[in-house]
C-alpha positions, 0 to 999 in steps of 0.5 A: 136619109131614112127611106123606111116606109111609114108603118100605117096599117090602116091605109091600103097599098094603093093609098100609100102609093098615091100619097108618095106620088102626090108628095112628089107633085107637091115638091115639084110644084113648090120647086117650079114656082119658088125655087127655080125662079130664085136659082135662075135669078142668081148672077155671077155663079162660080163653077161650083155653083153652076155644077150644083144647079145643073145636077139639081135641075136634072133631079128635078126633071126626073121628078117631073118624069115620075109624075107621068109614070102613074101606073103600077106597070111603070114599076121598072121605069120608076125603079130605074129613075130612082137609081139614077137619082141616087147617083145624082144625089151623091154628085150634089152632096159632093158638089155642094160641100164647102170642103170640095177641092178645086180639082174636083170642080175641074174634074166635073166640068172636064169629064163630059168632053173626055167621056164623049171622046172615049166612047166615040173612039171605041166605036171608031176603032171598031168600025176601022176593024169592021168597015161594014158597020159604018153604014149600020149605025143610027148615028153619023159615023163620018161626023163621029170619026171627024170628031175623034180624029180632029187634029190635036184632040187626042193629045189635048184630051189625054193631057187633061186626063193626066192633069186631073186624074193622073196615072194608074199604078201600072203607069197608064193614063187613068181614063175615068169612068166617072168624073170623081174617078171613083166607083158608085160604091166608093162614092157612097162610102166616102159619105159614111156608113149611112150612105154605104147602107143606102148603096147596099140597100137602094142601089143594089135593089134598084139595079135589078131593074136596070140590068137584063135577066129575070131578077126584077120580076121572077116569082114576084106577085102583082102585089109585090111589083106594085109595092116595088113601084111604091118603094121606088117612088118614095126613095126618089121622093126622099132623095129629091127633097134631100137634094133640095136641102143641099141646094138650099144650104149652098144658095142660102134659100132660107133667107130669100124665100118666105116660109121656106123652112115651114114648107120644107118641113111639110114636104119632108113628111108630105105623104103622111099629111096627104094620107091624114087629109084623105081620111079626114076629107 
């Protein structure tokens, strides 16, 4: 996935950014009109296919959100979304692979319950130590406590964790922080040097806009922040298209959608086409 911005010195930063935004719009329109109905028409989906579609839909929904973030002051929100899309791209790359193992599919589907339980239990344990916090929660503390303490739930979930993720080197239950059991860096490295570079370049850069502190804006000019908005948009756009390619390969969409390959070729380079049309039109 080459995310280097096109070197077109004759175009202004604003024109380039507009082309990235319009490129996402073109992709969203195509996917909503042609891809989503086709995917919704799939029957008897396997667990692997269900997982792939679910992640692809989430990327698509994030692309829709990007369309509404159309001002340069949205740079921080756009960067955060782009960072999330990178994580989801790694998910869909593994889930759509013909080499995926059954245990990995089982891990994907089991993880939501495990993650919710683990997070809920941490809060319940804290509230047991500090009961005054129970009435200072925005969520229903009683319902959360009932969920965590439901008879047999801990034993059932712990058994599932042991079965799917095993034990740590120290002999403790290996509670996963991600369904793969790997860090984001480890996940990127598994797909080779290109994705490792994308992690170091994209993810690390965009992480500044997720965390606290001033790294996201300190000593940066308004023009630079506008460029960050554009770079984040283009990163997200390219990853959106890449996820479409992976999904289309798994579901063989090239056979079921007329002119799919030609449209895909256009979407890959949509900003360049839009820029040329802008100058000629």
